[in-house]
TIRO-2110 file (N, C-alpha, C; in Angstrom, 1 decimal):
// TIRO-2110
30.7, -24.5, 175.0, N, 1, A
30.3, -23.2, 175.5, CA, 1, A
31.4, -22.3, 175.3, C, 1, A
31.5, -21.0, 174.5, N, 2, A
32.8, -20.3, 174.1, CA, 2, A
33.5, -19.7, 175.7, C, 2, A
34.6, -19.7, 175.0, N, 3, A
35.6, -18.9, 176.6, CA, 3, A
35.2, -17.7, 176.8, C, 3, A
34.3, -16.8, 175.9, N, 4, A
34.0, -15.5, 176.4, CA, 4, A
33.0, -16.1, 177.2, C, 4, A
31.7, -16.2, 177.3, N, 5, A
30.9, -16.8, 178.1, CA, 5, A
31.3, -17.5, 178.9, C, 5, A
32.0, -18.2, 179.3, N, 6, A
32.8, -19.2, 180.3, CA, 6, A
33.2, -18.0, 181.3, C, 6, A
34.1, -16.9, 180.7, N, 7, A
35.0, -16.2, 181.1, CA, 7, A
33.6, -14.9, 182.3, C, 7, A
32.7, -14.8, 181.5, N, 8, A
31.7, -13.9, 182.0, CA, 8, A
31.1, -14.6, 183.4, C, 8, A
30.8, -15.9, 183.0, N, 9, A
30.4, -16.6, 184.5, CA, 9, A
31.6, -16.4, 185.4, C, 9, A
32.4, -16.6, 185.5, N, 10, A
33.6, -16.9, 186.0, CA, 10, A
33.8, -15.2, 186.9, C, 10, A
33.8, -14.0, 186.2, N, 11, A
33.7, -12.9, 187.0, CA, 11, A
32.7, -12.7, 187.4, C, 11, A
31.6, -13.4, 187.4, N, 12, A
30.1, -12.9, 188.2, CA, 12, A
29.4, -13.8, 188.9, C, 12, A
30.3, -15.2, 189.2, N, 13, A
29.9, -16.1, 190.4, CA, 13, A
29.4, -15.4, 191.5, C, 13, A
30.1, -14.8, 192.1, N, 14, A
29.6, -14.8, 193.7, CA, 14, A
28.4, -13.8, 193.7, C, 14, A
28.4, -12.9, 192.3, N, 15, A
27.1, -11.6, 192.3, CA, 15, A
25.9, -12.8, 191.9, C, 15, A
26.1, -14.0, 191.1, N, 16, A
25.2, -14.5, 190.6, CA, 16, A
24.7, -15.3, 191.5, C, 16, A
25.2, -16.0, 192.5, N, 17, A
25.1, -16.9, 193.6, CA, 17, A
24.1, -15.8, 194.7, C, 17, A
24.4, -14.6, 195.1, N, 18, A
23.9, -13.8, 196.2, CA, 18, A
22.5, -13.4, 195.6, C, 18, A
22.7, -13.1, 193.9, N, 19, A
21.3, -12.7, 193.4, CA, 19, A
20.2, -13.5, 193.2, C, 19, A
20.5, -15.2, 193.0, N, 20, A
19.9, -16.2, 192.6, CA, 20, A
19.3, -16.8, 194.1, C, 20, A
20.0, -16.5, 195.3, N, 21, A
19.7, -17.3, 196.9, CA, 21, A
18.3, -17.6, 196.8, C, 21, A
17.5, -16.0, 197.2, N, 22, A
16.0, -16.2, 197.1, CA, 22, A
15.4, -17.2, 195.7, C, 22, A
15.3, -17.0, 194.8, N, 23, A
15.0, -18.2, 194.0, CA, 23, A
14.5, -19.6, 194.5, C, 23, A
15.9, -19.8, 195.0, N, 24, A
15.7, -21.5, 195.9, CA, 24, A
15.1, -21.4, 197.0, C, 24, A
15.0, -20.5, 197.2, N, 25, A
14.3, -20.6, 199.2, CA, 25, A
13.2, -20.3, 198.9, C, 25, A
12.4, -19.7, 197.8, N, 26, A
11.0, -19.4, 197.4, CA, 26, A
10.9, -20.8, 196.5, C, 26, A
11.3, -21.6, 195.7, N, 27, A
10.9, -22.6, 195.1, CA, 27, A
9.6, -23.3, 195.1, C, 27, A
8.7, -23.4, 194.4, N, 28, A
7.7, -24.3, 195.1, CA, 28, A
8.0, -25.7, 195.1, C, 28, A
7.5, -26.1, 196.4, N, 29, A
8.3, -27.5, 197.0, CA, 29, A
7.3, -28.4, 196.3, C, 29, A
5.9, -28.1, 196.1, N, 30, A
5.2, -29.0, 195.3, CA, 30, A
6.4, -29.9, 194.2, C, 30, A
6.8, -29.0, 193.5, N, 31, A
8.2, -29.7, 192.5, CA, 31, A
8.9, -30.2, 192.7, C, 31, A
9.4, -29.6, 193.9, N, 32, A
10.4, -30.3, 194.4, CA, 32, A
10.4, -31.8, 194.9, C, 32, A
9.4, -31.9, 195.6, N, 33, A
8.6, -33.4, 196.1, CA, 33, A
8.4, -34.1, 195.1, C, 33, A
7.7, -33.6, 193.8, N, 34, A
7.1, -34.4, 193.1, CA, 34, A
8.5, -35.0, 192.3, C, 34, A
9.5, -34.0, 191.9, N, 35, A
10.8, -34.6, 191.4, CA, 35, A
11.6, -36.0, 192.2, C, 35, A
11.4, -35.6, 193.4, N, 36, A
12.1, -36.0, 194.3, CA, 36, A
11.4, -37.8, 194.6, C, 36, A
10.3, -37.4, 194.6, N, 37, A
9.6, -38.9, 194.6, CA, 37, A
9.7, -40.0, 193.6, C, 37, A
10.2, -39.4, 192.4, N, 38, A
10.0, -40.1, 191.3, CA, 38, A
11.6, -40.9, 191.1, C, 38, A
12.4, -40.0, 191.9, N, 39, A
14.1, -40.3, 192.0, CA, 39, A
14.1, -41.8, 193.0, C, 39, A
13.3, -41.6, 194.0, N, 40, A
13.6, -42.5, 195.1, CA, 40, A
15.1, -42.0, 195.6, C, 40, A
15.8, -43.0, 195.7, N, 41, A
17.4, -42.5, 195.9, CA, 41, A
18.7, -42.9, 195.3, C, 41, A
18.2, -42.1, 193.8, N, 42, A
18.5, -41.9, 192.6, CA, 42, A
20.2, -41.0, 193.0, C, 42, A
21.1, -41.1, 192.1, N, 43, A
22.2, -39.8, 192.6, CA, 43, A
21.6, -39.2, 191.0, C, 43, A
21.9, -37.6, 191.3, N, 44, A
21.7, -36.5, 190.6, CA, 44, A
22.7, -35.7, 189.9, C, 44, A
22.6, -35.4, 188.5, N, 45, A
23.5, -34.7, 188.0, CA, 45, A
22.8, -33.6, 187.8, C, 45, A
23.7, -32.7, 188.5, N, 46, A
22.8, -31.1, 188.5, CA, 46, A
24.1, -30.6, 186.9, C, 46, A
23.5, -30.8, 185.6, N, 47, A
24.4, -29.9, 184.8, CA, 47, A
24.4, -28.4, 184.7, C, 47, A
25.2, -27.7, 184.9, N, 48, A
25.2, -26.2, 184.4, CA, 48, A
24.6, -25.8, 185.9, C, 48, A
25.6, -26.2, 186.7, N, 49, A
25.1, -26.5, 188.4, CA, 49, A
25.1, -24.8, 189.0, C, 49, A
25.7, -24.1, 188.1, N, 50, A
26.0, -22.5, 189.1, CA, 50, A
26.2, -22.9, 190.5, C, 50, A
25.7, -22.1, 191.2, N, 51, A
26.0, -21.5, 192.7, CA, 51, A
25.4, -23.2, 193.2, C, 51, A
24.8, -23.8, 192.9, N, 52, A
23.9, -24.9, 193.5, CA, 52, A
23.1, -24.8, 194.2, C, 52, A
22.4, -24.1, 194.3, N, 53, A
20.7, -23.6, 195.0, CA, 53, A
19.9, -24.8, 195.2, C, 53, A
19.8, -25.4, 193.7, N, 54, A
19.1, -26.6, 194.1, CA, 54, A
19.6, -28.1, 194.3, C, 54, A
21.1, -27.8, 194.0, N, 55, A
21.5, -28.8, 194.6, CA, 55, A
21.8, -28.9, 196.1, C, 55, A
21.8, -27.8, 196.5, N, 56, A
21.7, -27.5, 198.4, CA, 56, A
20.3, -28.2, 198.8, C, 56, A
19.5, -28.0, 197.9, N, 57, A
17.9, -28.2, 198.3, CA, 57, A
17.7, -29.9, 198.1, C, 57, A
18.3, -30.6, 197.2, N, 58, A
18.3, -32.4, 197.0, CA, 58, A
19.5, -33.4, 198.0, C, 58, A
20.4, -32.4, 198.5, N, 59, A
21.6, -33.0, 199.4, CA, 59, A
20.6, -32.8, 200.9, C, 59, A
19.9, -31.8, 201.1, N, 60, A
19.2, -31.5, 202.3, CA, 60, A
17.8, -32.8, 202.5, C, 60, A
17.9, -33.2, 201.1, N, 61, A
16.6, -34.0, 201.3, CA, 61, A
17.1, -35.7, 201.2, C, 61, A
18.4, -35.8, 201.5, N, 62, A
19.1, -37.4, 201.4, CA, 62, A
19.4, -37.7, 200.0, C, 62, A
19.5, -36.7, 198.6, N, 63, A
20.0, -37.5, 198.1, CA, 63, A
21.4, -36.8, 197.5, C, 63, A
22.4, -38.0, 196.7, N, 64, A
23.4, -37.5, 196.2, CA, 64, A
23.4, -37.2, 194.7, C, 64, A
24.2, -35.8, 195.1, N, 65, A
24.0, -34.7, 194.1, CA, 65, A
25.6, -34.4, 193.3, C, 65, A
25.6, -34.6, 192.3, N, 66, A
27.1, -34.6, 191.3, CA, 66, A
27.0, -33.4, 190.4, C, 66, A
27.8, -32.5, 190.5, N, 67, A
27.8, -30.9, 190.0, CA, 67, A
28.6, -30.9, 188.8, C, 67, A
28.4, -30.3, 187.8, N, 68, A
28.7, -30.2, 186.3, CA, 68, A
28.6, -28.7, 185.8, C, 68, A
29.8, -27.5, 185.7, N, 69, A
29.6, -26.6, 185.1, CA, 69, A
31.1, -26.3, 184.4, C, 69, A
31.1, -25.5, 183.1, N, 70, A
31.6, -25.0, 182.4, CA, 70, A
32.8, -24.1, 182.9, C, 70, A
32.0, -23.4, 184.1, N, 71, A
32.8, -21.9, 185.0, CA, 71, A
33.6, -22.4, 186.3, C, 71, A
35.1, -22.4, 185.8, N, 72, A
35.7, -23.0, 187.5, CA, 72, A
35.2, -22.1, 188.1, C, 72, A
34.8, -21.1, 188.3, N, 73, A
34.4, -20.3, 189.4, CA, 73, A
33.4, -21.0, 190.1, C, 73, A
32.4, -21.6, 189.1, N, 74, A
30.9, -22.2, 189.8, CA, 74, A
31.5, -23.4, 190.2, C, 74, A
32.0, -24.1, 189.8, N, 75, A
32.5, -25.5, 190.4, CA, 75, A
33.5, -25.5, 191.7, C, 75, A
34.2, -23.9, 191.5, N, 76, A
34.7, -24.0, 193.0, CA, 76, A
34.1, -23.7, 194.1, C, 76, A
32.9, -22.9, 193.5, N, 77, A
31.8, -22.6, 194.8, CA, 77, A
31.0, -23.9, 195.1, C, 77, A
30.8, -25.0, 194.1, N, 78, A
30.3, -26.1, 194.2, CA, 78, A
31.1, -27.0, 195.4, C, 78, A
32.4, -27.2, 195.2, N, 79, A
33.3, -27.7, 196.2, CA, 79, A
33.0, -27.1, 197.7, C, 79, A
33.3, -25.8, 197.4, N, 80, A
33.5, -25.2, 199.0, CA, 80, A
31.9, -25.6, 199.6, C, 80, A
30.8, -25.5, 198.9, N, 81, A
29.5, -26.3, 199.6, CA, 81, A
29.6, -27.7, 199.9, C, 81, A
30.6, -28.3, 199.5, N, 82, A
30.6, -29.5, 199.9, CA, 82, A
30.5, -30.9, 198.6, C, 82, A
30.3, -30.1, 197.6, N, 83, A
29.5, -31.2, 196.4, CA, 83, A
31.1, -32.1, 195.6, C, 83, A
30.9, -32.9, 195.5, N, 84, A
31.5, -33.5, 194.4, CA, 84, A
31.6, -32.7, 192.8, C, 84, A
32.3, -32.2, 192.3, N, 85, A
32.1, -30.8, 191.4, CA, 85, A
33.0, -31.6, 189.9, C, 85, A
32.3, -31.0, 189.1, N, 86, A
33.5, -31.0, 188.0, CA, 86, A
33.1, -30.0, 186.9, C, 86, A
34.6, -29.5, 186.5, N, 87, A
34.6, -28.7, 185.2, CA, 87, A
34.6, -29.2, 184.0, C, 87, A
33.8, -29.0, 183.5, N, 88, A
33.7, -29.8, 181.8, CA, 88, A
33.0, -29.2, 181.0, C, 88, A
33.2, -29.3, 179.5, N, 89, A
32.2, -29.0, 178.3, CA, 89, A
30.8, -29.7, 178.8, C, 89, A
30.0, -29.3, 178.7, N, 90, A
28.6, -29.9, 178.9, CA, 90, A
28.3, -30.8, 177.8, C, 90, A
28.9, -30.7, 176.9, N, 91, A
28.5, -31.6, 175.4, CA, 91, A
29.7, -32.5, 175.6, C, 91, A
30.3, -33.1, 176.7, N, 92, A
31.2, -34.2, 176.6, CA, 92, A
31.3, -34.7, 178.2, C, 92, A
30.3, -35.3, 178.4, N, 93, A
29.9, -35.8, 180.1, CA, 93, A
31.3, -36.4, 180.3, C, 93, A
32.3, -35.8, 181.7, N, 94, A
33.3, -36.8, 182.1, CA, 94, A
32.8, -38.3, 183.0, C, 94, A
31.6, -39.1, 182.4, N, 95, A
31.6, -40.0, 183.2, CA, 95, A
31.0, -41.1, 182.8, C, 95, A
31.3, -42.5, 183.1, N, 96, A
31.6, -43.7, 182.2, CA, 96, A
29.8, -43.9, 181.9, C, 96, A
29.6, -45.0, 181.2, N, 97, A
28.3, -45.1, 180.7, CA, 97, A
27.5, -45.7, 181.9, C, 97, A
25.8, -45.1, 182.1, N, 98, A
25.3, -45.5, 183.2, CA, 98, A
25.9, -45.2, 184.4, C, 98, A
26.2, -44.0, 184.4, N, 99, A
26.7, -43.7, 185.7, CA, 99, A
26.0, -42.7, 186.8, C, 99, A
24.6, -42.1, 186.3, N, 100, A
24.0, -40.8, 186.7, CA, 100, A
22.5, -41.8, 186.6, C, 100, A
21.5, -41.6, 187.5, N, 101, A
20.2, -42.0, 187.6, CA, 101, A
19.2, -41.0, 186.6, C, 101, A
19.7, -39.8, 187.3, N, 102, A
18.5, -38.4, 186.7, CA, 102, A
18.9, -37.7, 186.2, C, 102, A
18.7, -36.6, 185.2, N, 103, A
19.0, -35.6, 184.9, CA, 103, A
18.0, -34.5, 185.1, C, 103, A
18.3, -32.9, 185.7, N, 104, A
16.8, -32.2, 186.1, CA, 104, A
16.7, -31.6, 184.7, C, 104, A
16.2, -30.5, 184.4, N, 105, A
15.7, -30.0, 183.1, CA, 105, A
16.9, -29.0, 182.6, C, 105, A
17.0, -29.8, 181.4, N, 106, A
18.4, -29.0, 180.5, CA, 106, A
18.4, -28.9, 179.1, C, 106, A
18.7, -28.4, 178.4, N, 107, A
18.9, -28.6, 176.7, CA, 107, A
19.3, -29.9, 176.4, C, 107, A
20.1, -30.6, 177.2, N, 108, A
21.0, -31.7, 176.8, CA, 108, A
20.1, -32.7, 177.1, C, 108, A
18.7, -32.8, 177.6, N, 109, A
17.9, -33.9, 178.3, CA, 109, A
17.8, -34.9, 177.2, C, 109, A
17.8, -34.8, 175.9, N, 110, A
17.8, -35.5, 174.9, CA, 110, A
19.0, -36.0, 173.9, C, 110, A
20.0, -35.2, 174.4, N, 111, A
21.2, -35.6, 174.0, CA, 111, A
21.6, -37.1, 174.2, C, 111, A
22.8, -37.6, 173.1, N, 112, A
23.4, -38.8, 173.2, CA, 112, A
24.0, -39.1, 174.6, C, 112, A
24.3, -37.7, 175.2, N, 113, A
25.7, -37.9, 176.1, CA, 113, A
24.6, -38.3, 177.1, C, 113, A
23.3, -37.7, 177.1, N, 114, A
22.4, -38.1, 178.4, CA, 114, A
22.1, -39.7, 178.3, C, 114, A
22.0, -40.2, 177.2, N, 115, A
21.6, -41.3, 177.1, CA, 115, A
22.9, -42.3, 177.2, C, 115, A
23.9, -42.1, 177.1, N, 116, A
25.0, -42.8, 177.2, CA, 116, A
25.4, -42.9, 178.5, C, 116, A
25.1, -41.9, 179.6, N, 117, A
25.3, -41.4, 180.9, CA, 117, A
24.6, -42.3, 181.8, C, 117, A
23.0, -42.0, 181.3, N, 118, A
22.2, -42.2, 182.4, CA, 118, A
21.9, -44.4, 182.4, C, 118, A
21.3, -44.4, 183.3, N, 119, A
20.8, -46.3, 183.4, CA, 119, A
19.8, -46.5, 183.0, C, 119, A
18.9, -45.2, 183.0, N, 120, A
17.2, -45.5, 182.3, CA, 120, A
17.3, -44.5, 181.2, C, 120, A
END
């Protein structure tokens, strides 16, 4: 992600958190339940975590969530919510091989970084 885009996310992080909160409160529970059924107790990597609306849901269900975002402000928000969070280039994940059990929907879902970082 280029610096101008990252800075735009940094400057709008709080507003984005406020404006997307309702989305996660109204997200269809059936989708969340199906996703979590398939994971069991897997560790989840929330790539491009933003303000962590989905991460909060998964944590509340007892799953371990690690957050990653290119925006420093989004990472700070994730940490403020109690998550282990990393500021990183989304195309170069800061994890050792087979460190993560599951990925959410992301354009990176078929990249070599996913294959390298996941157990399955």
